[in-house]
C-alpha positions in Angstrom: 140.3 125.9 -69.3 141.7 122.8 -67.5 144.7 121.2 -69.2 144.2 118.0 -71.1 144.5 114.8 -69.0 145.5 112.4 -71.7 147.8 112.2 -74.7 147.2 109.9 -77.7 150.3 108.6 -79.4 150.7 106.5 -82.6 151.6 102.9 -81.6 153.8 100.4 -83.4 154.0 97.1 -81.5 157.1 95.9 -83.4 159.0 99.1 -82.9 158.2 99.1 -79.1 159.2 95.4 -78.8 162.5 96.2 -80.5 163.1 99.1 -78.1 163.1 101.8 -80.9 163.0 105.4 -79.7 161.2 108.2 -81.3 158.7 106.2 -83.4 155.6 107.4 -81.6 153.9 110.5 -83.1 151.6 112.7 -80.9 148.1 112.3 -82.4 145.9 114.2 -80.0 145.5 115.6 -76.5 142.2 114.6 -74.8 140.2 116.3 -72.1 138.8 113.1 -70.6 138.4 109.3 -71.0 135.2 107.4 -70.6 135.3 103.7 -69.9 139.0 103.7 -69.3 139.1 102.0 -66.0 138.3 98.3 -65.4 139.4 95.9 -62.6 140.7 92.7 -64.1 138.9 89.6 -62.9 140.3 88.1 -59.7 142.8 85.3 -60.5 140.8 82.2 -60.9 141.5 80.0 -57.8 141.2 76.3 -58.1 141.8 73.2 -56.0 144.9 71.2 -57.1 145.9 67.7 -56.0 149.7 67.1 -55.9 149.8 63.3 -56.0 152.7 61.1 -54.7 154.8 63.9 -53.0 158.2 63.5 -51.4 158.5 66.8 -49.4 161.3 69.0 -48.4 161.9 72.4 -47.0 159.1 75.0 -46.6 156.6 72.7 -48.2 157.1 70.1 -45.4 156.9 72.9 -42.8 153.7 74.2 -44.4 152.2 70.7 -44.1 152.9 70.7 -40.4 151.2 74.1 -40.0 148.2 72.9 -42.0 147.6 70.1 -39.6 147.7 72.5 -36.7 145.9 75.6 -38.2 143.8 74.1 -41.0 145.8 75.7 -43.8 149.2 77.3 -44.5 150.5 79.8 -47.2 153.1 78.9 -49.7 153.1 81.8 -52.1 154.7 80.9 -55.4 154.7 77.1 -56.2 156.6 76.1 -59.3 156.2 72.7 -60.9 159.1 71.7 -63.2 158.0 69.2 -65.8 160.7 66.4 -66.0 161.6 64.2 -68.9 162.3 60.5 -68.7 165.9 61.3 -67.6 164.7 63.6 -64.8 165.8 66.8 -66.6 163.6 69.9 -66.6 161.5 70.5 -69.7 159.4 73.5 -68.7 158.1 75.3 -65.7 154.5 75.8 -64.7 153.6 78.1 -61.9 150.8 78.5 -59.3 150.5 81.9 -57.6 149.3 82.5 -54.0 149.3 78.8 -53.2 148.0 77.6 -49.9 148.1 74.1 -48.5 144.7 73.0 -47.2 145.0 69.2 -46.7 147.1 66.1 -47.0 146.8 62.3 -46.8 148.8 59.2 -47.4 149.3 58.4 -51.1 147.3 55.3 -52.0 149.9 54.0 -54.4 152.9 54.5 -52.1 152.3 55.0 -48.3 155.8 56.6 -48.0 154.5 59.5 -50.0 151.8 62.1 -49.5 148.9 63.5 -51.6 148.6 67.2 -50.9 145.6 69.5 -51.7 146.4 73.2 -52.4 144.3 76.2 -53.4 146.0 78.5 -55.9 145.7 80.6 -59.0 147.4 79.7 -62.3 150.1 82.2 -63.3 149.3 84.3 -66.3 152.8 83.6 -67.5 152.1 79.9 -68.0 152.5 78.8 -71.6 149.7 76.3 -71.3 146.6 75.5 -69.3 148.1 72.3 -67.9 151.7 71.1 -67.4 151.8 68.1 -69.8 154.4 65.5 -69.0 156.3 63.8 -71.8 156.3 59.9 -72.1 158.0 58.1 -69.2 158.3 61.3 -67.1 158.7 60.6 -63.4 156.6 63.7 -62.6 157.4 67.1 -61.4 160.1 68.8 -59.3 158.6 71.3 -56.8 160.1 74.6 -55.8 159.3 78.0 -54.5 160.5 81.6 -55.1 164.3 82.0 -55.7 164.5 78.3 -56.7 164.0 76.9 -53.2 163.7 73.2 -53.5 160.6 71.7 -52.0 160.6 68.1 -53.2 158.9 66.1 -56.0 155.4 64.9 -57.0 154.4 62.2 -59.4 151.2 63.6 -60.8 148.8 66.6 -60.7 145.0 66.8 -60.8 142.9 69.9 -60.5 139.4 71.4 -60.6 138.9 74.8 -62.1 136.3 77.2 -60.7 135.5 80.8 -61.5 132.8 83.2 -62.8 132.3 83.7 -66.6 134.0 86.7 -68.1 131.9 89.7 -68.9 132.7 92.0 -71.9 134.0 95.5 -71.1 132.8 98.6 -73.0 134.8 100.5 -75.6 137.0 103.3 -74.4 135.8 106.8 -75.5 138.4 109.7 -75.6 136.5 112.9 -75.3 137.4 116.4 -76.4 140.4 115.4 -78.5 142.4 117.8 -80.5 143.8 115.7 -83.4 147.1 116.4 -85.2 149.6 114.8 -87.5 148.7 111.6 -89.3 145.4 111.2 -87.3 144.2 114.6 -88.4 145.0 113.8 -92.0 143.2 110.4 -91.8 140.1 112.1 -90.3 140.1 114.8 -93.0 140.4 112.1 -95.7 137.6 110.1 -94.3 139.7 107.0 -93.8 138.1 104.1 -92.0 141.4 102.6 -90.8 142.6 105.1 -88.1 145.5 103.0 -86.8 146.8 101.8 -83.5 147.3 104.1 -80.6 148.6 104.4 -77.0 147.0 106.5 -74.3 149.1 108.3 -71.7 148.0 110.0 -68.5 149.4 113.5 -68.1 149.9 115.9 -65.2 148.8 119.5 -65.2 152.1 120.5 -66.9 151.7 118.1 -69.8 154.3 115.6 -68.5 153.6 111.9 -68.7 152.6 110.3 -65.5 151.9 106.8 -66.7 150.9 104.8 -69.8 147.2 103.9 -69.6 146.2 101.6 -72.5 146.9 100.5 -76.0 144.4 99.6 -78.7 142.9 100.3 -82.1 141.0 103.4 -83.0 137.7 102.3 -84.6 135.4 105.4 -84.8 135.0 109.1 -84.2 132.3 111.8 -84.0 132.5 115.6 -83.6 132.8 116.4 -79.9 130.3 118.5 -78.0 133.2 119.9 -76.0 134.3 122.4 -78.6 134.6 123.3 -82.3 137.2 121.3 -84.1 137.4 118.7 -81.4 136.4 115.0 -81.8 135.5 112.1 -79.6 137.4 108.9 -80.5 136.5 105.3 -79.8 139.4 103.0 -79.0 139.1 99.2 -78.6 141.8 98.2 -76.1 143.9 95.1 -76.4 146.0 95.7 -73.3 144.9 95.6 -69.7 143.1 98.8 -68.6 144.1 100.7 -65.5 142.2 99.6 -62.4 139.4 101.6 -60.9 141.7 102.9 -58.2 144.0 104.6 -60.7 142.2 108.0 -60.6 142.8 108.3 -56.8 146.5 107.9 -57.5 146.7 110.0 -60.6 144.8 112.9 -59.0 147.6 113.0 -56.4 150.2 113.2 -59.1 148.2 115.8 -61.1 150.1 118.9 -59.8 153.4 117.5 -61.1 156.6 115.9 -59.6 155.9 115.3 -55.9 157.5 117.3 -53.2 155.2 116.4 -50.3 155.8 113.0 -48.6 153.1 110.5 -47.6 150.5 111.4 -50.2 150.2 107.7 -50.8 148.7 107.4 -47.3 145.5 108.9 -48.5 145.0 105.9 -50.8 143.1 102.7 -50.2 145.0 99.4 -49.9 144.4 98.8 -53.6 145.3 102.4 -54.4 148.7 102.0 -52.5 149.4 99.0 -54.7 148.8 101.0 -57.9 150.8 103.9 -56.4 153.9 101.6 -56.4 153.4 100.9 -60.1 153.2 104.7 -60.7 156.3 105.3 -58.6 158.2 102.7 -60.6 157.1 104.3 -63.8 158.4 107.7 -62.6 161.7 106.4 -61.2 164.8 107.8 -62.7 167.0 104.9 -63.7 170.8 104.7 -63.6 171.6 107.5 -61.1 174.4 106.7 -58.7 173.5 105.3 -55.3 174.2 107.2 -52.1 177.4 106.0 -50.4 177.2 102.7 -48.4 176.6 103.3 -44.7 174.1 106.1 -45.3 171.2 106.3 -42.8 167.7 106.4 -44.2 164.7 107.5 -42.1 161.5 105.4 -42.6 158.3 107.3 -41.6 156.2 104.5 -40.1 153.1 106.5 -39.2 151.1 105.1 -42.1 152.5 101.6 -42.5 149.3 99.7 -41.9 149.7 97.2 -44.7 152.5 95.6 -46.8 151.9 98.1 -49.7 152.2 100.9 -47.3 155.6 99.7 -46.2 156.9 99.6 -49.7 155.5 103.1 -50.4 157.2 104.4 -47.3 160.6 102.8 -48.0 160.5 104.1 -51.5 160.2 107.6 -50.2 162.8 107.0 -47.4 165.4 106.1 -50.1 164.3 108.2 -53.1 162.1 111.0 -51.7 158.4 111.8 -52.3 156.9 109.5 -54.9 160.1 107.4 -54.8 160.4 103.7 -55.5 162.5 101.0 -53.9 160.6 97.8 -54.5 157.0 96.6 -54.3 157.7 93.2 -52.8 160.5 91.3 -51.2 161.9 90.0 -54.5 161.8 93.5 -56.0 163.3 95.0 -52.8 166.1 92.4 -53.0 166.8 93.5 -56.6 166.9 97.2 -55.5 169.4 96.3 -52.8 171.9 95.2 -55.5 172.4 98.8 -56.5 171.4 101.5 -59.1 168.1 102.1 -57.4 169.2 104.8 -54.9 170.8 102.8 -52.1 173.2 99.9 -51.9 173.7 97.6 -48.9 175.0 97.9 -46.3 173.2 100.9 -44.9 171.1 101.9 -41.9 167.3 102.2 -41.8 165.9 104.2 -38.9 162.3 103.0 -38.6 160.2 105.6 -36.8 156.8 104.6 -35.2 157.7 101.0 -35.8 155.0 99.8 -33.4 152.3 100.6 -36.0 153.8 98.2 -38.5 154.4 95.6 -35.7 150.7 95.6 -34.9 149.3 95.8 -38.5 151.5 93.8 -40.8 151.0 90.1 -41.6 147.3 89.6 -41.2 146.6 86.0 -42.5 143.6 85.4 -44.8 142.4 81.8 -44.9 142.7 81.1 -48.6 144.8 83.8 -50.0 148.4 84.9 -50.0 149.7 86.0 -46.5 151.3 89.4 -46.5 154.8 89.8 -45.1 155.0 90.2 -41.3 156.9 92.8 -39.4 159.3 90.1 -38.0 159.9 88.7 -41.5 160.9 92.2 -42.7 163.4 92.5 -39.9 164.8 89.1 -40.6 165.1 90.0 -44.3 167.0 93.1 -43.6 169.3 91.3 -41.1 170.1 88.8 -43.9 170.9 91.6 -46.3 173.2 93.4 -43.7 170.8 96.3 -43.3 171.0 97.8 -39.8 167.4 98.5 -38.7 167.0 100.8 -35.8 163.5 100.9 -34.3 162.5 104.4 -33.2 
């Protein structure tokens, strides 16, 4: 009989928020989950008009590139709402921003009106960055608080498909225990809140899958005493690429490198989330000056690079950042390696040829040259082999 793939735990949102340990009670092991996976809708991209801009830094550079190439990537664009004294009130963010046009500002010919395509950040507290009375407008910046200038006003057009409802999650072949078993035996209608964990073949947790409310149950056709449970998720479900990653982690803690190379580009992105979940925090870093060997044979995209450097530093299934900002955080220590150190990049020509392909309207992945420049800035000695 195949080991169960999922574990159902009791869930207490307040206890989890407060960081309490040991509150979750095992409620059931489950053979399979039906309707678990769902890709979130693509971030809604809209056209935004930044009106009356005085430009600085990378935003000015992006404008020059737009005039030459038709568009230019910005990445994160932060609008700081200013009060009448010019002090920051709140921040409002646009993700994966790309400049697509500019023209003189009709109200002040010394300023520019800029058109960008972008997605509203899910972390924004409101749908629109409302300015207080007598506000001069917005201060513009990028990642790491890089100052890009100011703009007086913002206008935008929202586009996107309507949301479609997702089906309920059914947990099949569950063996209930504890308070859940008691609730089922008593015929209670309120079965409580639960969290679903993905397990490996040894019963160890690979990754949390979803949280929600148990709403129904029926006897399971998978065996006597087993039940099939219905759960209505309130958290984001794992993407449809999750099974290809979880299947590679099924045998247990990884000992073979480059298993991530079997995954699609989307699967590699989810691999990084799984690797982060399984990272052991707080262990001492290797001594400064250590040489790490980066296997570059499969680095054909940005996610592949971060999968590979995670394994170079922390072994198979290891994590060492999933983007430049996260990599920068890891370089500060307590993630396996601390700068300065050496990175021997084997088969680097593959990454040189593959990294940094530029889509027309989406975020541009990091290029090979930008990675080398980043490492040089952080005092990492990269040796191309």
